[in-house]
N, C-alpha and C positions, 0 to 999 in steps of 0.2 A: 836236205843236208847231203844227199847223195847225187844231186844233179851235177852233170859235167858242164864244161864251159859252153858247149853248144846248147844244151838244155836251158841253162840260165839265160843265155842270150835270147833264145826263142821265147821264153816266158816274159822277159823284159819287153820285147817287141810286141807281143800280144797285148800287154798292158798299155803300151803306147797307143796301139790301135784302138783300145777301149777308152782312151783319154785319161787313164790313171797314171799320170806321169810320176807322181811321188812314189808309188809302189814299184814302178818300172825302175826308177833310180835306185831303190833299195836292192833289187835283183842285180842290176849292173854294178853297184858298189860291192856287193858280195863277190861277183865274178872278178872284179879288179883285185879285191883282197886275196882271192884264191889264185889268181893268174896275173900277177903284177907286170910280167914281161910280155904279155900278149897284147899286141897293138890293137887287135880287133875289139877287145873288151873295152879299151879306153875310147875307141872311136864310137862304140855303141853307147857308152855312158855319155859321151858328148852329145849324141843325138837326143838322148832323154833330157839332158839339161837344157838343150836348145828348145826342145818341144815345150818345156816347162817355163821358158822365158829366163832361164838362168845363164845368160850369155857369157859372163866372166868364167863360170865353172865349165861351160861348154868349150870355150876357147882353150882353157887349160887342158882339158881332156883330149881335144883334137891335137894340140901341140905335143902332148905326151905320146899319143899314138904315132905321130910322125917321127918322134925321136927313137922309136923302137924298131926301125927298119921294117915297116909294114909291107904286106903284099901289095901289088899294084892296085887292086880294087879298094883296099882299105885306105891306101895313100890318096887315091883320087877322091874318095868320099870325104876324108878329113879336109883336104884342100878345098873341095867344093863348099863344104859347110863353113870353113873359115872365111872364104871369100864372100859368102852370103851374109856373113856378120860384119863385113867391112874390114877384115884383117888382111894385111899384106903378107904375102907368102914369099 
């Protein structure tokens, strides 16, 4: 409950690395709920959805990240993932 944005993202990525995509999505969703205007948390959620094969939700998350004026590295990651899923940018 006291985890900050970075800690929640770290936990989510650890879970992705362990193959527990559903639990990772839970952490990323909590991060989005707490930080709805943070482009990075939407990008991270998109990665978890993509890893879990939920491409429609992944696309929505990456597009949301791009709509929030992300930092260059987050923007590049969202665009890369969208292209990998066949989306036109």
